[in-house]
N, C-alpha and C positions, 0 to 999 in steps of 0.2 A: 380523409381527403381534405386538402387545404381549401380555404375560402377562394383563393385565386383560381384554382382548378375548377371549382364549382362555377365560379363566375364565368370562366372561359367557355365551359360546356353549355351554360345557360345562354350566353351570348350567341354561340353557334346555333342553338335551337331557335332563338328569336330571329336570327338572320334568315334561317331556312323558312320559318313560318312567314316572315316578312316578304319572302319571295312569292308566296301564293296569295297573301292578303295584304292590302295596303293600309297601314295604321300610321297616322301622322307622327306619333311620338316614338315609334320604333328607333329612328336614327339617333334621337337624343338618349334613349335608353342604352343603345349600343355604344355610344361615346362614353357614357358613364361606366358601363361594364368594362370597356377598354381601359379607362383610367384606373379602375380597380385592379384589373389584370396586370397592368404595367407597374403599379405600386406594390402589389402583394405577391405576384407569381413569378417574377423574373429576378433571380439572384445575380450577384456580381459575375460568377463564372458562366452564366448563361447569356449574358448581355450580348456578346459579339455574335453568337449563333442566332439569337432571337432577332437582332437588328438586320442580319443578313436575310433571314427567312422573311421578315416583314417586307424588306425591299423587293425580294423576289416575288412575293405574293402581290404586292401592289402593282408591280410591273406586269405581272401576268394577267391581273384583272383588267388592266388598261388594254393589254394586247387582245384580250378576248372580245372587246367591244365590237369590232367589225363582223365577228362571227354571229352576233345576235340576229342580224337580219336573215342570214342563211338558216339559222336554227329556228326562226320564227315560222318559216315555211314548213317545218316539221313539228306539227302539233303545238305550236306556240312556245316551244321550250326556250327560245332565245331570250325572251323578256323575263321568264322565270329565273333562268340561270344568271342573267345579268343583274337582276334584282338581289339575288342571293349573294353574288360577288360584291356588289356595291354595299350591301348590309354588313358583310364580313369586313369590308374595307373601312367602314366607320369604326368598328371595334379595333381592328388592327392599327389603324391610323392613330387612334387616341393612345393605345398602348405603346406604340412606337414613339410617340412624342414623349411620354413619361420616361420610358427606358433611355431614350437618347439624352434627355436632360439629366437623368441620374448618371449616365456614363460621362457626360461632360463635367459634372461636379466632381466625379471621381478622378478624372484626368487632371482637373485643375488643382487637386490636393497635392500632387507630386511635386 
């Protein structure tokens, strides 16, 4: 298993744990993990699909925000799901930034 894959899975685990307990340094850790994932886990042929998936995820996590209040009425799940989505967003956002910069540099070489 590659370091980038392990970092991605570890980041998902931290994001889910962060949905249940609030630790002040989890967002910073998730950003660092996202940078590692963006640098090590996404190759040139995967760039386009990764960026599209990241855009879709970030849009979906924003769209789910209004549902948090409705889900809070059902066992407080809204805030937990919202926290998990935001935490994953920290990691995905950082990875997207790195992959997008790498793609820009590749496009500028031509």
